[in-house]
Structures are given as C-alpha cells and as structure tokens.
N, CA, C and O atoms as a Tripos MOL2 file, in Angstrom:
@<TRIPOS>MOLECULE
protein
  252   251    63     0     0
PROTEIN
NO_CHARGES

@<TRIPOS>ATOM
      1 N          56.6060  -38.6500   44.1640 N.3       1 UNK1
      2 CA         57.2390  -39.2860   45.2970 C.3       1 UNK1
      3 C          56.1880  -39.6820   46.3170 C.2       1 UNK1
      4 O          55.1290  -39.0640   46.4240 O.2       1 UNK1
      5 N          56.5010  -40.7020   47.0450 N.am      2 UNK2
      6 CA         55.6080  -41.2240   48.0620 C.3       2 UNK2
      7 C          55.7530  -40.4220   49.3640 C.2       2 UNK2
      8 O          56.8660  -40.0850   49.7670 O.2       2 UNK2
      9 N          54.6460  -40.1250   50.0030 N.am      3 UNK3
     10 CA         54.6650  -39.3600   51.2570 C.3       3 UNK3
     11 C          55.4500  -40.1210   52.3240 C.2       3 UNK3
     12 O          55.2530  -41.3220   52.5070 O.2       3 UNK3
     13 N          56.3340  -39.4210   53.0220 N.am      4 UNK4
     14 CA         57.1250  -40.0630   54.0720 C.3       4 UNK4
     15 C          57.1730  -39.2240   55.3510 C.2       4 UNK4
     16 O          57.9860  -39.4870   56.2370 O.2       4 UNK4
     17 N          56.3040  -38.2170   55.4480 N.am      5 UNK5
     18 CA         56.2520  -37.3570   56.6320 C.3       5 UNK5
     19 C          54.8740  -37.5090   57.2720 C.2       5 UNK5
     20 O          53.8540  -37.2180   56.6480 O.2       5 UNK5
     21 N          54.8550  -37.9690   58.5230 N.am      6 UNK6
     22 CA         53.6030  -38.1910   59.2310 C.3       6 UNK6
     23 C          52.9650  -36.9050   59.7300 C.2       6 UNK6
     24 O          53.5440  -35.8260   59.6090 O.2       6 UNK6
     25 N          51.7650  -37.0290   60.2920 N.am      7 UNK7
     26 CA         50.9910  -35.8490   60.6930 C.3       7 UNK7
     27 C          51.6410  -35.0740   61.8360 C.2       7 UNK7
     28 O          51.6720  -33.8440   61.7940 O.2       7 UNK7
     29 N          52.1580  -35.7530   62.8510 N.am      8 UNK8
     30 CA         52.8140  -35.0590   63.9600 C.3       8 UNK8
     31 C          54.0860  -34.3870   63.4570 C.2       8 UNK8
     32 O          54.3810  -33.2490   63.8210 O.2       8 UNK8
     33 N          54.8270  -35.0880   62.6300 N.am      9 UNK9
     34 CA         56.0490  -34.5510   62.0380 C.3       9 UNK9
     35 C          55.7340  -33.3120   61.1910 C.2       9 UNK9
     36 O          56.4740  -32.3300   61.2200 O.2       9 UNK9
     37 N          54.6510  -33.3660   60.4540 N.am     10 UNK10
     38 CA         54.2480  -32.2270   59.6160 C.3      10 UNK10
     39 C          53.9000  -31.0090   60.4660 C.2      10 UNK10
     40 O          54.2790  -29.8880   60.1270 O.2      10 UNK10
     41 N          53.1830  -31.2210   61.5640 N.am     11 UNK11
     42 CA         52.8290  -30.1100   62.4520 C.3      11 UNK11
     43 C          54.0710  -29.4690   63.0700 C.2      11 UNK11
     44 O          54.1670  -28.2450   63.1520 O.2      11 UNK11
     45 N          55.0210  -30.3010   63.5060 N.am     12 UNK12
     46 CA         56.2510  -29.7770   64.0840 C.3      12 UNK12
     47 C          57.0650  -29.0010   63.0500 C.2      12 UNK12
     48 O          57.5950  -27.9300   63.3460 O.2      12 UNK12
     49 N          57.1630  -29.5470   61.8390 N.am     13 UNK13
     50 CA         57.9010  -28.8680   60.7680 C.3      13 UNK13
     51 C          57.2620  -27.5320   60.4260 C.2      13 UNK13
     52 O          57.9600  -26.5310   60.2630 O.2      13 UNK13
     53 N          55.9360  -27.5110   60.3170 N.am     14 UNK14
     54 CA         55.2360  -26.2700   59.9840 C.3      14 UNK14
     55 C          55.4480  -25.2360   61.0820 C.2      14 UNK14
     56 O          55.6760  -24.0620   60.7900 O.2      14 UNK14
     57 N          55.3770  -25.6570   62.3290 N.am     15 UNK15
     58 CA         55.5910  -24.7430   63.4440 C.3      15 UNK15
     59 C          56.9900  -24.1520   63.4550 C.2      15 UNK15
     60 O          57.1650  -22.9450   63.6190 O.2      15 UNK15
     61 N          57.9760  -25.0050   63.2820 N.am     16 UNK16
     62 CA         59.3680  -24.5410   63.2510 C.3      16 UNK16
     63 C          59.5850  -23.5930   62.0720 C.2      16 UNK16
     64 O          60.2330  -22.5560   62.2170 O.2      16 UNK16
     65 N          59.0450  -23.9470   60.9130 N.am     17 UNK17
     66 CA         59.1950  -23.1030   59.7390 C.3      17 UNK17
     67 C          58.5790  -21.7320   59.9200 C.2      17 UNK17
     68 O          59.1820  -20.7200   59.5640 O.2      17 UNK17
     69 N          57.3790  -21.6990   60.4730 N.am     18 UNK18
     70 CA         56.6870  -20.4260   60.6890 C.3      18 UNK18
     71 C          57.4350  -19.5670   61.7080 C.2      18 UNK18
     72 O          57.5590  -18.3560   61.5250 O.2      18 UNK18
     73 N          57.9290  -20.1810   62.7690 N.am     19 UNK19
     74 CA         58.6830  -19.4300   63.7810 C.3      19 UNK19
     75 C          59.9600  -18.8470   63.1730 C.2      19 UNK19
     76 O          60.2680  -17.6750   63.3870 O.2      19 UNK19
     77 N          60.6990  -19.6530   62.4220 N.am     20 UNK20
     78 CA         61.9400  -19.1580   61.8160 C.3      20 UNK20
     79 C          61.6790  -18.0240   60.8300 C.2      20 UNK20
     80 O          62.4130  -17.0360   60.8120 O.2      20 UNK20
     81 N          60.6500  -18.1590   60.0180 N.am     21 UNK21
     82 CA         60.3200  -17.1000   59.0660 C.3      21 UNK21
     83 C          59.8790  -15.8380   59.8010 C.2      21 UNK21
     84 O          60.2420  -14.7290   59.4080 O.2      21 UNK21
     85 N          59.1090  -16.0010   60.8530 N.am     22 UNK22
     86 CA         58.6870  -14.8580   61.6560 C.3      22 UNK22
     87 C          59.8690  -14.1340   62.2870 C.2      22 UNK22
     88 O          59.9090  -12.9040   62.3200 O.2      22 UNK22
     89 N          60.8270  -14.9040   62.7840 N.am     23 UNK23
     90 CA         62.0250  -14.2950   63.3620 C.3      23 UNK23
     91 C          62.8530  -13.5790   62.3030 C.2      23 UNK23
     92 O          63.4550  -12.5420   62.5780 O.2      23 UNK23
     93 N          62.8830  -14.1290   61.0950 N.am     24 UNK24
     94 CA         63.6040  -13.4710   60.0050 C.3      24 UNK24
     95 C          62.9090  -12.1740   59.6090 C.2      24 UNK24
     96 O          63.5730  -11.1750   59.3330 O.2      24 UNK24
     97 N          61.5940  -12.1810   59.5790 N.am     25 UNK25
     98 CA         60.8460  -10.9840   59.2040 C.3      25 UNK25
     99 C          61.0240   -9.8530   60.2130 C.2      25 UNK25
    100 O          61.0360   -8.6790   59.8440 O.2      25 UNK25
    101 N          61.1600  -10.2150   61.4880 N.am     26 UNK26
    102 CA         61.3390   -9.1940   62.5150 C.3      26 UNK26
    103 C          62.7970   -8.7860   62.6730 C.2      26 UNK26
    104 O          63.0980   -7.8520   63.4160 O.2      26 UNK26
    105 N          63.6930   -9.4640   61.9950 N.am     27 UNK27
    106 CA         65.1150   -9.1260   62.0710 C.3      27 UNK27
    107 C          65.8180   -9.6940   63.2780 C.2      27 UNK27
    108 O          66.9530   -9.3120   63.5640 O.2      27 UNK27
    109 N          65.1800  -10.5910   63.9920 N.am     28 UNK28
    110 CA         65.7670  -11.1520   65.2070 C.3      28 UNK28
    111 C          66.9560  -12.0550   64.9050 C.2      28 UNK28
    112 O          67.9740  -11.9880   65.5940 O.2      28 UNK28
    113 N          66.8380  -12.9010   63.8800 N.am     29 UNK29
    114 CA         67.9300  -13.8250   63.5740 C.3      29 UNK29
    115 C          68.5310  -13.5890   62.1950 C.2      29 UNK29
    116 O          69.3960  -14.3470   61.7560 O.2      29 UNK29
    117 N          68.0920  -12.5710   61.5290 N.am     30 UNK30
    118 CA         68.6820  -12.2390   60.2370 C.3      30 UNK30
    119 C          68.2050  -13.1490   59.1190 C.2      30 UNK30
    120 O          67.1570  -13.7880   59.2140 O.2      30 UNK30
    121 N          68.9930  -13.1920   58.0680 N.am     31 UNK31
    122 CA         68.6200  -13.9250   56.8540 C.3      31 UNK31
    123 C          68.5710  -15.4390   57.0560 C.2      31 UNK31
    124 O          67.9130  -16.1420   56.2900 O.2      31 UNK31
    125 N          69.2610  -15.9460   58.0790 N.am     32 UNK32
    126 CA         69.2440  -17.3910   58.3240 C.3      32 UNK32
    127 C          67.8450  -17.9120   58.6370 C.2      32 UNK32
    128 O          67.5830  -19.1040   58.4810 O.2      32 UNK32
    129 N          66.9710  -17.0600   59.0650 N.am     33 UNK33
    130 CA         65.6080  -17.4680   59.3760 C.3      33 UNK33
    131 C          64.8320  -17.9450   58.1600 C.2      33 UNK33
    132 O          63.8650  -18.6970   58.2850 O.2      33 UNK33
    133 N          65.2590  -17.5030   56.9840 N.am     34 UNK34
    134 CA         64.5690  -17.9230   55.7630 C.3      34 UNK34
    135 C          64.7740  -19.4020   55.4590 C.2      34 UNK34
    136 O          64.1060  -19.9510   54.5830 O.2      34 UNK34
    137 N          65.6930  -20.0540   56.1750 N.am     35 UNK35
    138 CA         65.8520  -21.5010   56.0370 C.3      35 UNK35
    139 C          64.5760  -22.1980   56.5170 C.2      35 UNK35
    140 O          64.3720  -23.3810   56.2430 O.2      35 UNK35
    141 N          63.7210  -21.4660   57.2300 N.am     36 UNK36
    142 CA         62.4330  -21.9930   57.6740 C.3      36 UNK36
    143 C          61.5100  -22.3470   56.5300 C.2      36 UNK36
    144 O          60.5220  -23.0520   56.7320 O.2      36 UNK36
    145 N          61.8120  -21.8710   55.3260 N.am     37 UNK37
    146 CA         61.0190  -22.2550   54.1530 C.3      37 UNK37
    147 C          61.1420  -23.7530   53.8590 C.2      37 UNK37
    148 O          60.2110  -24.3670   53.3390 O.2      37 UNK37
    149 N          62.2850  -24.3290   54.1930 N.am     38 UNK38
    150 CA         62.5000  -25.7580   53.9090 C.3      38 UNK38
    151 C          61.5710  -26.6390   54.7460 C.2      38 UNK38
    152 O          60.8460  -27.4500   54.1690 O.2      38 UNK38
    153 N          61.5550  -26.5230   56.0870 N.am     39 UNK39
    154 CA         60.6270  -27.3690   56.8350 C.3      39 UNK39
    155 C          59.1680  -27.0420   56.5330 C.2      39 UNK39
    156 O          58.3180  -27.9310   56.5660 O.2      39 UNK39
    157 N          58.8690  -25.7800   56.2410 N.am     40 UNK40
    158 CA         57.5010  -25.4200   55.9040 C.3      40 UNK40
    159 C          57.0780  -26.0820   54.5940 C.2      40 UNK40
    160 O          55.9610  -26.5910   54.4910 O.2      40 UNK40
    161 N          57.9480  -26.0800   53.6060 N.am     41 UNK41
    162 CA         57.6380  -26.7080   52.3170 C.3      41 UNK41
    163 C          57.4790  -28.2190   52.4530 C.2      41 UNK41
    164 O          56.5630  -28.8000   51.8720 O.2      41 UNK41
    165 N          58.3640  -28.8590   53.2150 N.am     42 UNK42
    166 CA         58.2470  -30.3100   53.3850 C.3      42 UNK42
    167 C          56.9930  -30.6740   54.1700 C.2      42 UNK42
    168 O          56.4100  -31.7360   53.9540 O.2      42 UNK42
    169 N          56.5760  -29.7970   55.0830 N.am     43 UNK43
    170 CA         55.3330  -30.0370   55.8230 C.3      43 UNK43
    171 C          54.1340  -29.9260   54.8930 C.2      43 UNK43
    172 O          53.2130  -30.7390   54.9720 O.2      43 UNK43
    173 N          54.1350  -28.9370   54.0180 N.am     44 UNK44
    174 CA         53.0070  -28.7470   53.0990 C.3      44 UNK44
    175 C          52.9130  -29.8630   52.0700 C.2      44 UNK44
    176 O          51.8160  -30.3050   51.7290 O.2      44 UNK44
    177 N          54.0640  -30.3210   51.5720 N.am     45 UNK45
    178 CA         54.0810  -31.3470   50.5250 C.3      45 UNK45
    179 C          53.9460  -32.7530   51.1120 C.2      45 UNK45
    180 O          53.3470  -33.6320   50.4920 O.2      45 UNK45
    181 N          54.5020  -32.9630   52.3050 N.am     46 UNK46
    182 CA         54.4360  -34.2770   52.9390 C.3      46 UNK46
    183 C          55.5560  -35.2040   52.5210 C.2      46 UNK46
    184 O          55.5180  -36.4000   52.8110 O.2      46 UNK46
    185 N          56.5580  -34.6610   51.8380 N.am     47 UNK47
    186 CA         57.6930  -35.4600   51.3790 C.3      47 UNK47
    187 C          58.9800  -34.7600   51.7990 C.2      47 UNK47
    188 O          59.1550  -33.5640   51.5640 O.2      47 UNK47
    189 N          59.8800  -35.5230   52.4240 N.am     48 UNK48
    190 CA         61.1780  -34.9970   52.8200 C.3      48 UNK48
    191 C          62.2570  -35.7620   52.0640 C.2      48 UNK48
    192 O          62.4180  -36.9640   52.2780 O.2      48 UNK48
    193 N          63.0070  -35.0890   51.1780 N.am     49 UNK49
    194 CA         64.0560  -35.7700   50.4230 C.3      49 UNK49
    195 C          65.1230  -36.4020   51.3250 C.2      49 UNK49
    196 O          65.6500  -37.4660   51.0010 O.2      49 UNK49
    197 N          65.4420  -35.7630   52.4430 N.am     50 UNK50
    198 CA         66.4380  -36.3350   53.3580 C.3      50 UNK50
    199 C          65.9240  -37.6460   53.9500 C.2      50 UNK50
    200 O          66.6860  -38.6020   54.0970 O.2      50 UNK50
    201 N          64.6440  -37.6920   54.2880 N.am     51 UNK51
    202 CA         64.0620  -38.9340   54.7950 C.3      51 UNK51
    203 C          64.1370  -40.0320   53.7440 C.2      51 UNK51
    204 O          64.4230  -41.1850   54.0680 O.2      51 UNK51
    205 N          63.8830  -39.6820   52.4950 N.am     52 UNK52
    206 CA         63.9400  -40.6710   51.4170 C.3      52 UNK52
    207 C          65.3500  -41.2350   51.2750 C.2      52 UNK52
    208 O          65.5150  -42.4400   51.0890 O.2      52 UNK52
    209 N          66.3620  -40.3830   51.3600 N.am     53 UNK53
    210 CA         67.7420  -40.8490   51.2560 C.3      53 UNK53
    211 C          68.1410  -41.7460   52.4240 C.2      53 UNK53
    212 O          68.8890  -42.7090   52.2540 O.2      53 UNK53
    213 N          67.6340  -41.4190   53.6070 N.am     54 UNK54
    214 CA         67.9830  -42.1780   54.8060 C.3      54 UNK54
    215 C          67.0670  -43.3710   55.0650 C.2      54 UNK54
    216 O          67.3370  -44.1780   55.9550 O.2      54 UNK54
    217 N          65.9930  -43.4870   54.3000 N.am     55 UNK55
    218 CA         65.0600  -44.5920   54.4770 C.3      55 UNK55
    219 C          64.1310  -44.4180   55.6640 C.2      55 UNK55
    220 O          63.6220  -45.4050   56.1960 O.2      55 UNK55
    221 N          63.8980  -43.1890   56.0890 N.am     56 UNK56
    222 CA         63.0310  -42.9050   57.2250 C.3      56 UNK56
    223 C          61.6140  -42.6470   56.7170 C.2      56 UNK56
    224 O          61.4300  -42.0210   55.6730 O.2      56 UNK56
    225 N          60.6210  -43.1270   57.4510 N.am     57 UNK57
    226 CA         59.2320  -42.8990   57.0870 C.3      57 UNK57
    227 C          58.4210  -42.7390   58.3740 C.2      57 UNK57
    228 O          58.2730  -43.6940   59.1370 O.2      57 UNK57
    229 N          57.8980  -41.5370   58.6150 N.am     58 UNK58
    230 CA         57.0820  -41.3030   59.7940 C.3      58 UNK58
    231 C          55.5940  -41.2870   59.4440 C.2      58 UNK58
    232 O          54.7500  -41.0310   60.3020 O.2      58 UNK58
    233 N          55.2880  -41.5580   58.1970 N.am     59 UNK59
    234 CA         53.9070  -41.5370   57.7290 C.3      59 UNK59
    235 C          53.3080  -42.9350   57.8620 C.2      59 UNK59
    236 O          53.8460  -43.9040   57.3250 O.2      59 UNK59
    237 N          52.2090  -43.0290   58.5680 N.am     60 UNK60
    238 CA         51.5390  -44.3190   58.6970 C.3      60 UNK60
    239 C          50.5390  -44.4470   57.5260 C.2      60 UNK60
    240 O          49.5270  -43.7470   57.4780 O.2      60 UNK60
    241 N          50.8420  -45.3340   56.6150 N.am     61 UNK61
    242 CA         49.9950  -45.5400   55.4520 C.3      61 UNK61
    243 C          49.2860  -46.8730   55.5580 C.2      61 UNK61
    244 O          49.7980  -47.8240   56.1490 O.2      61 UNK61
    245 N          48.1040  -46.9240   54.9790 N.am     62 UNK62
    246 CA         47.3630  -48.1860   54.9650 C.3      62 UNK62
    247 C          47.8600  -49.0390   53.8180 C.2      62 UNK62
    248 O          48.0820  -48.5470   52.7120 O.2      62 UNK62
    249 N          48.0320  -50.3200   54.0900 N.am     63 UNK63
    250 CA         48.5200  -51.2280   53.0590 C.3      63 UNK63
    251 C          47.4080  -52.0220   52.4550 C.2      63 UNK63
    252 O          47.6450  -52.8400   51.5670 O.2      63 UNK63
@<TRIPOS>BOND
     1     1     2 1
     2     2     3 1
     3     3     4 2
     4     3     5 am
     5     5     6 1
     6     6     7 1
     7     7     8 2
     8     7     9 am
     9     9    10 1
    10    10    11 1
    11    11    12 2
    12    11    13 am
    13    13    14 1
    14    14    15 1
    15    15    16 2
    16    15    17 am
    17    17    18 1
    18    18    19 1
    19    19    20 2
    20    19    21 am
    21    21    22 1
    22    22    23 1
    23    23    24 2
    24    23    25 am
    25    25    26 1
    26    26    27 1
    27    27    28 2
    28    27    29 am
    29    29    30 1
    30    30    31 1
    31    31    32 2
    32    31    33 am
    33    33    34 1
    34    34    35 1
    35    35    36 2
    36    35    37 am
    37    37    38 1
    38    38    39 1
    39    39    40 2
    40    39    41 am
    41    41    42 1
    42    42    43 1
    43    43    44 2
    44    43    45 am
    45    45    46 1
    46    46    47 1
    47    47    48 2
    48    47    49 am
    49    49    50 1
    50    50    51 1
    51    51    52 2
    52    51    53 am
    53    53    54 1
    54    54    55 1
    55    55    56 2
    56    55    57 am
    57    57    58 1
    58    58    59 1
    59    59    60 2
    60    59    61 am
    61    61    62 1
    62    62    63 1
    63    63    64 2
    64    63    65 am
    65    65    66 1
    66    66    67 1
    67    67    68 2
    68    67    69 am
    69    69    70 1
    70    70    71 1
    71    71    72 2
    72    71    73 am
    73    73    74 1
    74    74    75 1
    75    75    76 2
    76    75    77 am
    77    77    78 1
    78    78    79 1
    79    79    80 2
    80    79    81 am
    81    81    82 1
    82    82    83 1
    83    83    84 2
    84    83    85 am
    85    85    86 1
    86    86    87 1
    87    87    88 2
    88    87    89 am
    89    89    90 1
    90    90    91 1
    91    91    92 2
    92    91    93 am
    93    93    94 1
    94    94    95 1
    95    95    96 2
    96    95    97 am
    97    97    98 1
    98    98    99 1
    99    99   100 2
   100    99   101 am
   101   101   102 1
   102   102   103 1
   103   103   104 2
   104   103   105 am
   105   105   106 1
   106   106   107 1
   107   107   108 2
   108   107   109 am
   109   109   110 1
   110   110   111 1
   111   111   112 2
   112   111   113 am
   113   113   114 1
   114   114   115 1
   115   115   116 2
   116   115   117 am
   117   117   118 1
   118   118   119 1
   119   119   120 2
   120   119   121 am
   121   121   122 1
   122   122   123 1
   123   123   124 2
   124   123   125 am
   125   125   126 1
   126   126   127 1
   127   127   128 2
   128   127   129 am
   129   129   130 1
   130   130   131 1
   131   131   132 2
   132   131   133 am
   133   133   134 1
   134   134   135 1
   135   135   136 2
   136   135   137 am
   137   137   138 1
   138   138   139 1
   139   139   140 2
   140   139   141 am
   141   141   142 1
   142   142   143 1
   143   143   144 2
   144   143   145 am
   145   145   146 1
   146   146   147 1
   147   147   148 2
   148   147   149 am
   149   149   150 1
   150   150   151 1
   151   151   152 2
   152   151   153 am
   153   153   154 1
   154   154   155 1
   155   155   156 2
   156   155   157 am
   157   157   158 1
   158   158   159 1
   159   159   160 2
   160   159   161 am
   161   161   162 1
   162   162   163 1
   163   163   164 2
   164   163   165 am
   165   165   166 1
   166   166   167 1
   167   167   168 2
   168   167   169 am
   169   169   170 1
   170   170   171 1
   171   171   172 2
   172   171   173 am
   173   173   174 1
   174   174   175 1
   175   175   176 2
   176   175   177 am
   177   177   178 1
   178   178   179 1
   179   179   180 2
   180   179   181 am
   181   181   182 1
   182   182   183 1
   183   183   184 2
   184   183   185 am
   185   185   186 1
   186   186   187 1
   187   187   188 2
   188   187   189 am
   189   189   190 1
   190   190   191 1
   191   191   192 2
   192   191   193 am
   193   193   194 1
   194   194   195 1
   195   195   196 2
   196   195   197 am
   197   197   198 1
   198   198   199 1
   199   199   200 2
   200   199   201 am
   201   201   202 1
   202   202   203 1
   203   203   204 2
   204   203   205 am
   205   205   206 1
   206   206   207 1
   207   207   208 2
   208   207   209 am
   209   209   210 1
   210   210   211 1
   211   211   212 2
   212   211   213 am
   213   213   214 1
   214   214   215 1
   215   215   216 2
   216   215   217 am
   217   217   218 1
   218   218   219 1
   219   219   220 2
   220   219   221 am
   221   221   222 1
   222   222   223 1
   223   223   224 2
   224   223   225 am
   225   225   226 1
   226   226   227 1
   227   227   228 2
   228   227   229 am
   229   229   230 1
   230   230   231 1
   231   231   232 2
   232   231   233 am
   233   233   234 1
   234   234   235 1
   235   235   236 2
   236   235   237 am
   237   237   238 1
   238   238   239 1
   239   239   240 2
   240   239   241 am
   241   241   242 1
   242   242   243 1
   243   243   244 2
   244   243   245 am
   245   245   246 1
   246   246   247 1
   247   247   248 2
   248   247   249 am
   249   249   250 1
   250   250   251 1
   251   251   252 2
@<TRIPOS>SUBSTRUCTURE
     1 UNK1         2 RESIDUE 1 A UNK
     2 UNK2         6 RESIDUE 1 A UNK
     3 UNK3        10 RESIDUE 1 A UNK
     4 UNK4        14 RESIDUE 1 A UNK
     5 UNK5        18 RESIDUE 1 A UNK
     6 UNK6        22 RESIDUE 1 A UNK
     7 UNK7        26 RESIDUE 1 A UNK
     8 UNK8        30 RESIDUE 1 A UNK
     9 UNK9        34 RESIDUE 1 A UNK
    10 UNK10       38 RESIDUE 1 A UNK
    11 UNK11       42 RESIDUE 1 A UNK
    12 UNK12       46 RESIDUE 1 A UNK
    13 UNK13       50 RESIDUE 1 A UNK
    14 UNK14       54 RESIDUE 1 A UNK
    15 UNK15       58 RESIDUE 1 A UNK
    16 UNK16       62 RESIDUE 1 A UNK
    17 UNK17       66 RESIDUE 1 A UNK
    18 UNK18       70 RESIDUE 1 A UNK
    19 UNK19       74 RESIDUE 1 A UNK
    20 UNK20       78 RESIDUE 1 A UNK
    21 UNK21       82 RESIDUE 1 A UNK
    22 UNK22       86 RESIDUE 1 A UNK
    23 UNK23       90 RESIDUE 1 A UNK
    24 UNK24       94 RESIDUE 1 A UNK
    25 UNK25       98 RESIDUE 1 A UNK
    26 UNK26      102 RESIDUE 1 A UNK
    27 UNK27      106 RESIDUE 1 A UNK
    28 UNK28      110 RESIDUE 1 A UNK
    29 UNK29      114 RESIDUE 1 A UNK
    30 UNK30      118 RESIDUE 1 A UNK
    31 UNK31      122 RESIDUE 1 A UNK
    32 UNK32      126 RESIDUE 1 A UNK
    33 UNK33      130 RESIDUE 1 A UNK
    34 UNK34      134 RESIDUE 1 A UNK
    35 UNK35      138 RESIDUE 1 A UNK
    36 UNK36      142 RESIDUE 1 A UNK
    37 UNK37      146 RESIDUE 1 A UNK
    38 UNK38      150 RESIDUE 1 A UNK
    39 UNK39      154 RESIDUE 1 A UNK
    40 UNK40      158 RESIDUE 1 A UNK
    41 UNK41      162 RESIDUE 1 A UNK
    42 UNK42      166 RESIDUE 1 A UNK
    43 UNK43      170 RESIDUE 1 A UNK
    44 UNK44      174 RESIDUE 1 A UNK
    45 UNK45      178 RESIDUE 1 A UNK
    46 UNK46      182 RESIDUE 1 A UNK
    47 UNK47      186 RESIDUE 1 A UNK
    48 UNK48      190 RESIDUE 1 A UNK
    49 UNK49      194 RESIDUE 1 A UNK
    50 UNK50      198 RESIDUE 1 A UNK
    51 UNK51      202 RESIDUE 1 A UNK
    52 UNK52      206 RESIDUE 1 A UNK
    53 UNK53      210 RESIDUE 1 A UNK
    54 UNK54      214 RESIDUE 1 A UNK
    55 UNK55      218 RESIDUE 1 A UNK
    56 UNK56      222 RESIDUE 1 A UNK
    57 UNK57      226 RESIDUE 1 A UNK
    58 UNK58      230 RESIDUE 1 A UNK
    59 UNK59      234 RESIDUE 1 A UNK
    60 UNK60      238 RESIDUE 1 A UNK
    61 UNK61      242 RESIDUE 1 A UNK
    62 UNK62      246 RESIDUE 1 A UNK
    63 UNK63      250 RESIDUE 1 A UNK
C-alpha cells in the first residue's frame, strides 16, 4: 500500500498511542487503553486503512 500518513500526523498518532498504552499499563483507563496499538501501528507503518477508504492523504510525496 502507498503511504498516506504524513510526518506530523505520524508524530501525533505515535504520541496518542503511547499515552493510551501507558494509561492502560497503569490501570488508569483499563483495557480500552490498548486501542492505542492502532494509532501506534499506523504511525510506524505510515499507512492508515481508514484514510485509504476516505481518500485522505496527509503525506507529501514527490511526483
């Protein structure tokens, strides 16, 4: 798949994912915090399936 997540978007996703996982590990928000794996994974891979379905692209690519 073609990358569709830009650098700022990736940093925000990674931050949100890490915070949610950290909160889950400390028991602050319970098991729902493990949903943070999704934004963390999309940040690491650079591809968001939801963006692909919606036609969104925050990645600036050279043509």
